[in-house]
N, C-alpha and C positions, 0 to 999 in steps of 0.2 A: 504494500500500500504506500502510495506517495503522500507525503505530508507537505502540504503547501504552507509557505510562510508569507507573511505580509509585512512590508516595511513602508513607512510613510515619511517622506522627505518634503522639503519646501525649497523653492527658488524664489528669491526676492530681487526686485529691480524697480527702477523708476522709469516712467515714460514721459515723453514730451507732449502728450495730449493726442487728440484725435488725428488719426492717420498713421501713427507709429505702427510699423510692422516689424516686430522684433524676432529675429531668428534665435530660438532657444534650444536648438538641436544639440549644440555642444554642451550646454549646461545639463540637459537631460542625459546625454551620453556619459558625462562625468559622474552623475549620480548612479547610473546603472553600473558603471565600472567599479564603484566603491561600496555597493551593497553586498550583503552576504547571500545573494541569489545568483544562480548561473543562468537560468532560463525562466521565462514567464511572460508576463505582460506588465506594462506600465500605463496607468491612466494619468493623463495630465489634465488637471482640473483648475479652472480659474473661479475662485469665489467672487461674486459680484455680478451685476447685471448689465455692465457696459464694457466688458472685455470678452474676448473670444479666443479660441484655440483651433487651429486647423493645420493642414499641410499645404505646402506650395513649393514650387521651384523658386528659390529666393534669388531672383535676378531682376535687374532694373526695370525691364519691360513689365513684368508681372507686378512689381511693386507699384507701378503706375496704373496698370489695368484693374487690379483688385479694388482700389478705392473708387475708380471710375464706375465699375460695375455696381458697387454698393450705392453710389449716388443715383444710378438709374433705377435701382430696385426700391430703395428707401431714401428718397431725397431729403436733404436738410431743410429746404425752404418750403415745406408744406406743413399744414396744421397737424399737430399731434395732440391728442387729448391729455397726454401725460403732462403737458405744460399747465393744465388747469390745476393739477395737484401741487407740483413743486416749483414751477416757473424757473427751471434750471437750464432750459434750452437744449436738453439732450434726449428728447423723445425719440428722435431718429437713432440715437446711440443704442437705446434699449431694443428697438425693433431689429436693428442690424445684428446685435449680439445674439438675440434669440434665433435669428435665421442661421447664423454660422454655428453657434453652439458653444457651451462652456467647457467641453471636454473632448479628449481624443485618446484612444487606446492604441498602443503600439506594442507588438510582440518583440521580445528579445531572446537571443540564443547565444550561449557562450559569452555572455556579457556584452553582446553587440546588438544594437537596435536593428531591426529588420526593415529598414526603410529602403525605398527605391533609390536608384542612382542619383536622381535630381530632386529628391523629396526631402524637404526640411520641415521641422516642427516650428510653427510660428505663433506668436501671441499678437493679437490685434487690439490696439487701444482704440476704442470707439467712443470714449467719453470726450467731452469738449474741453477738458482741462487736464493738466499734468496730474499723474497719479503715482502713488507708491503701490506697487502690485506684488502679488504673491501667487505662485502656482503651487498647487498641492500635487505631489506625485505619490500615488498609491500603487505600490509595486507588489505584485503577487507572483510567486513562483517557487522554484526549488533550487 
């Protein structure tokens, strides 16, 4: 019988506000290399409702294309009822974060993330202001 273990780690960083796309692949990789697990899965989760996590090829064209796509899907300059509650100008941020999602699960084997050749793990800052952020890594494996 295989006994799975769970480890929880955190990655902390600062953002410059809306539009930041931060490549966190190396930070996640470092965590995986230093836990007491050889193979399993890591879930990368952002607590909060205006940040998101996904994968992308982290290259200049896509770093421009992704925000442009978000502007087409959930424009900043339309009315969001969220503004009635808090008046903080980030209704679009919440909608965008919900569309992308707060977590991502990546398998790892022999302490190596099983990402595609051009695939990186990225955090997207969708809030309208600078933030202190934290990613929670829940690592399950053997």
